[in-house]
C-alpha positions, 0 to 999 in steps of 0.5 A: 174434697172430703171433710175428713181430710181438712187440717183442723189444727190452729195456726202457729200464730194462735197457738197458746204456750205457757200461761201468763201467770206461769211465765210471771212465776218463772221469770220472778224465780229466775230474777230472785235466783240471779240476785242471790247468785250475784250477791253471793257468788258475783256471777254477773260481775264479768258481764258487767265489766264487759258491758261497762267496757263496751259502753264506756266510749259511748258514755264518754261521747254523750258526756262530752256533748253534754259537757260542751253544751253546759260550757257553751251555756256557761260561757254565754251566761258569763259573757252576758253577766260580764258585759252587764257588770262592765256597763254597771261599773262604767255607769258607777265610774261616770257617776263617781267622776261627776261627783268628784268633779263636783266636789273639786268644784265645790272645794275650789268655790268654798276656798274662794268664798272663804277668801272673799269673806276674809277680804270682806272682813278686812275692808273698811268700806261697805261691800255686797257679795254678788255672783257673775251671771254671764258675759256681755255679748258685745265682742268689742268689750270686756264686760260681765253681768252680776245678779245685784242691782239698785234693789241691793243698793249698788251705784254706778262706779262701784269697784268690783274685786275678788279674793285676788284683787280688782277685776273692774268697776260697775258702769251700768246698774239696773234694778236687779242686775249690774254691768261690770266693765273689766280692767282689761276693757279698752275703755277702762282705766284705774289709778295705780301705785307701784308697791316697790318704788311708790310711783303713781300712774294709770293702768289702761285696758288694751284693744285685745282685752287680755292685758293692761298697759301703763301709758305715758311713762318715761323711758327711764321710769323706775319700773321693773318686771315683776313689780306689783301695782296696787290701787292708789285710792286717789280717784275716790273710787277704789280703796287704796292697797288693792292688787291690780296687776303685775308688770310682765314686759317693758319695752324701752325704745331709744327713739321714743320718749315713752316706755311701753309697759305691759301688765297682767291682771292679778285676778283672772276675769275669765275664772271668776264666779263670785265677787264683792262690790265695794262702795266707792270711797268718795261716798264715805268721805265728808262733803267739801265745805262751801267756798266763801265769796271772795273778799274783793266782791264784798263791801269795801271796809270803811275808812275811819276818821283821821285822828 
């Protein structure tokens, strides 16, 4: 092939058009023209309206997705915040309930202590304040242990009372604690006086350990339901006039010579925490004088001379 017949023109890929600077100036002038025309004659307003109308569904769809995501995120965050607030509120409510129960307990204890202090001031015998530690483990007796003993000057046989009345008597005294036998114990007994009729008797504990009873009372004895029994003070242990029990039931059987009288203690031993231990009144009474020797055992009188 002859060299003169070869096409030496560059391919279209390598063809050079307008220069870059020319294109920049051209498009810049076009942009300035369009801005001026749009600002003065609003030439692109219809085009904008068409594009806005065409793109509106797409925008709404995208906004719905974003809104759904934001709502889901807000719902999850709000749910977590609500659960945390509920847990915090429950904890605060629990603390308030605990404080309220403590306040009620302290108020009740304060009232009992005030009543004990008033009772202590009205008593003419020596007394010691004590706190109940625990109940005896013996299932066949009704006894409690208090936190006062020989170191505080307590002696066996001392009566134990609350602001409501008598609950028992010291039966064992240790150096730092003492054992109180309650009135409802089956081995307990206390002389009582009927405040209405003035009749004296003895109240005994029962085998159940929940109540007391009057024994050896005649079937026609002057005892009525509701009578209040107080300590008589004749035993040299309990001061007179302390409430002991109240008559709750009377069984007068015709075929029996004695009436069965059931009593309910005025002071519930199961709800007692603070007590007063009184000194037995027998320790405050003057000692009995010695009995002189019988005159028959002494030397017989001498007979004087007859006048």
